[in-house]
N, C-alpha and C positions, 0 to 999 in steps of 0.2 A: 769295171776293167781290173782283172786278176793282177796283183802285184808280181814279179819274177820271182822265184825263188831262192835267188843270191840277192835281191833286193829286202826280200822278205827276211833273209838271214841277219842282214847286216841291221835291219832296221831292230830287229829282237835282240843283238848284242848290243846296241847302243843301250835300250831299255833297260837291258841289264847291268851293264856299266852305271846308269843312273840311279840305279836300285841299290847296287853295292856302296855307292857313292853316300847315300845319305840316311843308310842303314844305322849309321851310328849316332845321325844326329836326335833322334828321340830320347833315349838315353842320355847323354850330354844336354840336353833342354833340361830333361825332369831333374836330374840330380844337380843343376843350378837350379831350377824352382825350390828344390826341397832343401838347398843349401845341407846335401848330404849324400855320400855313396856308398851308406853301407846295404845298399841294397844288392851291390855287387860284390862278389866272392874275388878277393884280392888274389889268391891261386887261378883263378879262372882265367883273370886279365894276362896274368904272367904268363900263364901256357900260350894263351890265344898271342901276345907277343913274341915269345919264340917261335910260334906257328908262322906268323907273318914274316919274320926275320929269314926262315927257312925258306920260305914260299919266296922272299926278295931274292935270295942267293940263288936258288934252283933257276928261278927265271934268268937270272944273268947267266951262269953257268949254262943253261939249255939254251940261251940266244932267243929267248922268248919276244912278242913285240912289244912295244914299249909300253903300252897302256898296260899290260899285264903287270911291270915293274914300278908302272906312276901309281896303279893301285895299291901294291902292296906295301910300298913306301909312305901311303896317305893312311892304310890301316895302320902302319906302326906309330904314326905321329897321332891318329885317335886312341889306339891302346896308351898312348904315355901320356895323353890330354887326361883320360878316364883315371889312370893310376895319381895324376896330380890332383885330381878333383877329390878323390878317395883322402889322402893323406892331407891335402891343404883344407879342406871339410873339418877332418879329425883335430887340425892343430887349431882351427880356428876357433871349433866348440871348446876344444881344451883350454882356451884362453876366456872364455866366457866367464862371468862372475855365476856363483849356484846362485839359483832364488834362493831366497828365505824359506827355511819350512812355513813358518807361519805367513800368511799374506795377507795384512791388514783387510776388513771388508769383504776377503773372499774375492777379490779381485784380481786377477793375474795382468802385471804390465806387457804391453803386447811386444812381442820380439823376444820374452826372455823365458819362452815355454821351455820345460828340459827332462831329462829323467828325474829331476828332483824335485820339481813343481807339483807340487798336491794335485791329486788325482781328482778330487770333487770338484776343485778350483778351478782346474782347466777344463774340466768337461763343463761346467757351467758359463764359462767365459766363451769356449765355441760355439755352444748353441745360441748365447745370445749375439754372437758375432755373424755367426752364419745359421738363421733360423730355418733355412731350407738345405735339401740336400745338397753337396756340394759338385757331383755331377749331373748336368743339364739334362733335358730330356733325350729320350735315347736317337729321334731325329736329328737334332744337332750332333751329336756323337758321330752319326753314322755319314752326315755329312761333311764332317770335319774328316773323316778318314780315307773317306771315299774322295774327296777333294786333294787328299795329299795322293793318294795312290794317280788319280789321273794327272796332277802335276808333274810326278815323276815319271811316268810315260811319255807324257808330251814333252818333258824335258830331252828324254831318249830320241824320242821321232824328231826334234828339233837338232839334236845332235847329229844324227845320222843327215840328215837335208843339206848342213853346213859341211860336213865330210864329203858330202858328193859334192857340192858346189866347188870345195876348194880342188879336188881331183879330177872335175870335171869329168864325172861318169867313165872316165879309163876302166878296162878291166883290170882287176886285181891278181896278181900273180901268187899262186901256194905257194908256200916255202917249204923247200925240200924238208923232209923230218931226218931228223939227227939225231941220234940214242946217244945222250951222254951220260954217262954213271954217276959223275957228281950231280948234275941237276936231276937225275930220276931219283936218286938217294935222298937228296933233300925236298922232293917232292912227295916222296911218301912218309917221311918223317914229319912234314906240314901237314897231312892228310891226317897222321896219325894223333899229331898236337891237338889239332882243329877239332876232332873226335872226341878225345878224353878230355877238352877244357872244359866239357860241359858237366863232366860229373861234380867237380868240386861244388859248382854254380848250384845243381840241382840239389846237393846236400844240405847248403847254405836255406835253400828254399823251404825243402823239410824240417829242418828243425827251427826257422823262424816263424814257419805257421805253426811247432808243436808247443 
């Protein structure tokens, strides 16, 4: 049995919302695992935050759906969390005592590897602690990412089912389109900021690889 176009549109919409909600999670988790946010450009996050702020106020002025406003607020919270991670881990690293230039026995104390750690000793300790490659087999990696995608899509499908149950299958009324210049202007500003935010991150990635 084919799904009605309206139902399919709603299902895809909820799946899209689910994807937008979890899009920040991998970066937040990676920063926590690495105890560092230096992979991110601060300027990128700041411009992205300004874009989310413009997006929120544009949605408010234009009277868009509550979902759009909630997502914009959520993104602003995620942006602030990313900035907090970057500066917190910088502060934490600045308070960490430097490792002596000569480590007795060539062993590096666990958890104290830093930029000042002797290179050869650090490599030897890392190899001895991890004799095998860090990344698992390709099949395991593929299963992990495929599972994450399936989880997100399933979450969107469940959200659609809950929404249909709450509304009892009643038809939705298409809101009247209203052109509001402040909302339109903020929307365009938000789009420009979102596109321009990539530039400092790309530059950072290029200079880091060199």
